[in-house]
C-alpha positions in Angstrom: 15.4 26.9 2.0 18.6 28.9 1.8 21.5 28.5 4.2 24.8 30.3 4.0 28.1 28.5 4.6 28.5 30.8 7.7 25.6 29.1 9.4 27.5 25.8 9.4 30.0 26.9 12.0 30.6 23.7 14.1 32.7 20.7 13.3 30.9 17.5 14.2 31.8 13.8 13.7 29.1 11.3 12.7 29.8 7.8 14.1 28.4 4.3 13.7 28.9 1.4 16.0 30.7 -1.4 14.2 33.5 -3.9 14.2 37.0 -3.3 12.8 40.1 -5.4 12.9 43.5 -4.9 14.6 46.9 -5.8 13.1 46.4 -9.5 14.1 42.9 -9.6 12.5 41.2 -9.7 15.9 37.7 -8.0 15.9 37.4 -4.7 17.8 34.0 -3.4 18.5 33.4 0.4 18.9 32.3 3.7 17.5 33.7 4.2 14.0 33.7 7.6 12.2 31.5 7.9 9.2 32.3 11.5 8.4 33.5 14.8 9.9 31.4 17.7 8.6 30.4 21.3 9.2 27.0 21.8 11.0 24.8 24.4 12.5 23.9 23.8 16.2 20.7 24.9 18.0 20.0 23.8 21.5 16.3 22.9 21.8 15.8 22.0 25.5 17.5 20.8 28.6 16.0 18.7 31.4 17.1 17.5 34.8 15.7 14.3 36.1 16.0 12.6 39.4 16.3 8.8 39.0 16.8 6.9 42.2 19.5 8.8 44.1 21.1 10.1 40.9 20.4 13.4 39.1 20.8 13.4 35.3 20.8 16.2 32.9 19.8 15.8 29.2 20.5 18.4 26.5 18.4 18.1 23.2 20.0 19.8 20.2 19.2 20.2 16.6 22.1 20.0 14.1 21.9 20.8 10.3 24.5 19.4 7.9 24.8 19.3 4.2 23.3 16.2 2.5 25.9 13.9 0.9 26.0 10.3 -0.2 28.3 9.6 2.7 25.7 10.6 5.3 22.5 9.6 3.5 21.9 6.5 5.7 22.7 8.3 9.0 20.0 7.1 11.5 18.9 6.7 15.1 21.4 3.9 15.7 24.3 6.3 15.1 25.7 9.1 17.2 27.1 12.5 16.7 30.1 14.1 18.6 30.3 17.9 18.9 32.8 19.7 21.1 33.6 16.6 23.2 29.9 15.8 23.9 28.4 12.5 22.5 24.8 12.8 21.3 22.5 9.9 20.7 20.4 10.5 17.5 16.7 10.9 18.2 15.6 11.7 14.6 16.9 12.5 11.1 15.0 14.2 8.3 15.9 15.6 4.9 15.5 19.3 4.3 14.9 20.3 0.7 15.6 17.8 -2.0 19.0 16.4 -1.0 20.2 19.7 0.3 20.5 19.3 4.1 19.9 16.8 6.9 18.4 17.9 10.2 19.5 15.8 13.1 17.8 15.9 16.4 20.0 14.5 19.1 20.2 14.2 22.9 23.2 14.1 25.2 23.8 13.5 28.9 25.5 16.8 29.7 26.2 15.7 33.3 28.6 13.1 31.8 30.5 15.6 29.8 34.2 15.1 30.3 36.3 17.3 28.0 39.8 16.2 27.1 42.2 18.3 29.2 44.5 20.5 27.1 48.3 20.1 27.7 
């Protein structure tokens, strides 16, 4: 499997839920960055669902990143952030022998709230 560096054209942040400490050593729970890497992004499907009186929209996307020791244990308990949208990880598989990771992830696109630019 050959991929050029031009295929990895999106900057994504891989995050894991965990606990860190503030300056007074109090625990703070939240999403902590594992790595910020280059990725390719391919939207697979989008769905709209009516649940109760609420309409929800889900976007399923496949990302490919370079394999590294930093991301080798990235899994379905983690999340990925791309262009302000938070994706829950559905699946992760290795492509080639330690060449790439393919991450399938889903995001609620109706909850997208980009940071306003000044």
